[in-house]
Each structure stands twice: as structure tokens, then as C-alpha cells.
C-alpha positions in Angstrom: 9.0 59.0 39.3 6.0 60.5 40.9 4.3 63.6 39.4 5.3 65.7 42.4 9.0 64.8 41.8 8.6 65.6 38.1 7.1 69.0 38.8 10.1 70.0 40.8 12.4 69.7 37.7 12.9 72.4 35.1 11.7 72.1 31.5 15.2 71.5 30.2 15.8 68.7 32.7 12.4 67.1 31.8 13.2 67.2 28.1 16.5 65.5 28.8 14.8 62.8 30.9 12.2 62.2 28.2 14.9 61.7 25.6 16.7 59.2 27.9 13.4 57.4 28.7 12.5 57.1 25.1 15.9 55.6 24.3 15.4 53.1 27.2 11.9 52.3 25.9 13.2 51.6 22.4 15.9 49.4 23.8 13.4 47.5 25.9 11.0 47.0 23.0 13.8 45.7 20.8 15.1 43.3 23.5 11.5 42.1 24.2 10.9 41.4 20.5 14.0 39.2 20.4 13.6 37.4 23.7 10.9 38.1 26.3 11.8 40.5 29.1 11.7 39.3 32.7 9.2 42.0 33.5 7.3 43.2 30.4 5.2 45.6 32.5 8.3 47.8 32.7 7.5 48.8 29.1 4.1 50.0 30.0 5.3 51.9 33.1 8.0 53.6 31.0 5.5 54.7 28.4 3.3 56.1 31.2 6.2 57.9 32.8 7.1 59.5 29.4 3.5 60.6 29.0 3.5 62.0 32.5 6.7 64.0 31.8 5.4 65.3 28.5 2.1 66.4 30.1 4.0 68.3 32.8 6.3 69.9 30.2 3.2 71.2 28.3 1.6 72.5 31.5 4.8 74.4 32.4 5.2 75.9 28.9 1.5 76.9 28.9 1.9 78.6 32.3 5.0 80.5 31.1 3.0 82.3 28.4 
């Protein structure tokens, strides 16, 4: 997801997406430790996406105050 798409979502939706992305990341890391993933860069991109969503969540919460 691009940052512009993420900014269009509400805080609740973002928190839900972060939870699902973290579950997906954990699953990918476990699978990768057992047998290599076809595309291990997907782990890195998922981590970056989670960080991007968390950053935007904190920005939105800061602006609400």
C-alpha cells in the first residue's frame, strides 16, 4: 500500500490492518526459517509496510489532540 492510500483509512482500520500484517509477517518468518521463501524480500516489504502504517497512526493520533 502506498502512503496516500494508507492516509485515507481511519485509525481503527489501520490498527486492524497492522494486526493482520503482523500475523502475516510472523507466519512468513516461521515458514522462511523452515524452508526458504520463494521471495524473501516480501518479509522486508511487509515490515516496512507495518512501520509506514504505525507512523501514519501516530501522526493521526497526534493531530487529533
